[in-house]
N, C-alpha and C positions, 0 to 999 in steps of 0.2 A: 508096855514103857520100861524104859530103862533110868539108873537111878539120876544119869545127870541130864535127861532129857525136861523133866519140871523146870525146872529154871527157862526154857526156853516158850515151854505154852503162854499164850493168851489167850483171853477170853474176850467175849466180843456182847457188849450190854447194849441199851439201850442206844439209840441214834443222839441223845443228849450226854451221853460219857465216854471219854475217849476210851479207847483198848489201849490197858499200859501190858507190857510184859514183866512179868516176875522178875523179874530183876533189879526191878525200878523202887525196891522198897517197901514196896506197898501191900507186897504180898504176906510178908511178917503178921498183921494187925489189918486187915479189911475187913474182917470178921467181928472185928471187934468195933469197928467205927463204925457209929450210928449213921450218920449221912449216908456210907458204904450201903450199910440193910438197906435203904429207901430205895436204892436204885439196882436192885439187883435182877435181874433178869432170873425167872426161873427155868426157863430153858438154857442152857449156860451152854454154850455150844464151842469145842476147840476149833483154836484156828486154823484154818488151811490160808498158806503165805499164797499161794497161786493165786484160789479166787478174790481175796482180797487186794493181792497186786494188781491181777485185771480189774476188777471193780475201779480200784481207786487211778490204774493209767486209764482208764475209758473216762471215768471223770476228769482225771488230771488232763487227756486230753483231750476233751468236748472243751473243757475250760481253756485251752492252752490252744486250740482252734478258734475257739471264739474271742479272745486276746489277740491272736492274731488277726484274727478277721475284724475287728476294731482298730488295731493299729495299721492296720492295710487301706482302709475305709480311711481312715487320717491320713495314712501316705498319698492316696487317691485327691481328698479334697484339697493337700495341700500342695500338690502337682499343677492339679484345676487352679486354682488361686495364686499360684507362682507365672502358671501359663498365662490368665490372664493379666496378674500385673507386667508383665514381660511384653505383652499386648500394649497394655495401656503406656507403659513407658514409650516403646517404639512410636507408636502415634503421637507422643508428646515431644520426641525427637525428630519426628519427621515436621509437625507442626513448627517447630520452632524454627528449624531447615525451611522448612517454605516461607518462615515472615524472616530467616537471615536473608535468603534468596529474593524478595521482594526487596526490603532494605536496601539489597544492592542495586536492583535496576534502579529504583526508584534515586539510590546515592548518583550514578553512573550518569544517569539524565539530569540529574542537579548539575555534574561536573561538568555534562556538556554544555548546558546551556551559559554555567559561569564561564565557562573557556571562551565559549561564541562570545559572550559580553565583554571579557577580557580583553579580546580580538578585537571588535568595533572600537571599545573606547583606547587602544594602541593605536589604531589607524585614526581614529579621532586626535589623539594626542598629536601625532607624528604631523597631519593635516595642520592641527594648531600651529602648533611649534615651525612647521614651512611657512604657514602665511604668517606669524611673527615676524620670521628673517623676512622677509619680501615688506611687510610693509616697516619694521626696522632699515631696511635698504630706501624705500622710500621715503623714509623721512630721511637719511641724512642725506640723500640728492637735493630735497627740497631746500634743505639748511643749505645746503652748499649752494643750488640759486637763490634765496637768500641774500644769503652770503655776497654774490657776484653779484645783486640786483644794489647791493648797496653802493659797492664800491664806485659801479656804475648811474645812478639813479642821481639828478639834481635833488631830490625828496630824500634823504637819508632817516630822516625824523622820524617821516607817516610807517618807513618800512620798520624803523625799530619796536615804533610801535604792534607792528604787524606781528611783529617775530614774537615780540613779547605775550601777547595773544597767542598764539601758536603754540608755543613754549609751556604755558601752563596745565 
């Protein structure tokens, strides 16, 4: 070992302790610390960075894979949930559209019935107005006839009484 390599050495302790490099300041006083002495492994091994990196990477890779697996599972569940939500939304939209079409058909039928009714009422109105005009003409003619009778009649008082009855 070279004189400068001592600072780069690490020792592996039992699993409940973390391996610290000597440059963390713990190397100078570690054997005088009573807590440290309780956890010293009698078989102290020199740290091999390649082995530790591989084992840490393997554990880390497995954890990452598990983490990504959980994330992928959540994404899949979310995707399925979103698809189901979209399907329900499309169904609600279709149902609403069907209801609107039913309402359009009902309103068109109602409108056609009202237009028919209005046309009948207009025809009836025109017929009644025409009848009214005819009756007014007949009334005018009858009045004229009564007026002519009064002039030519020997009984004018009787005709006046008759005219008063008709005008009431």
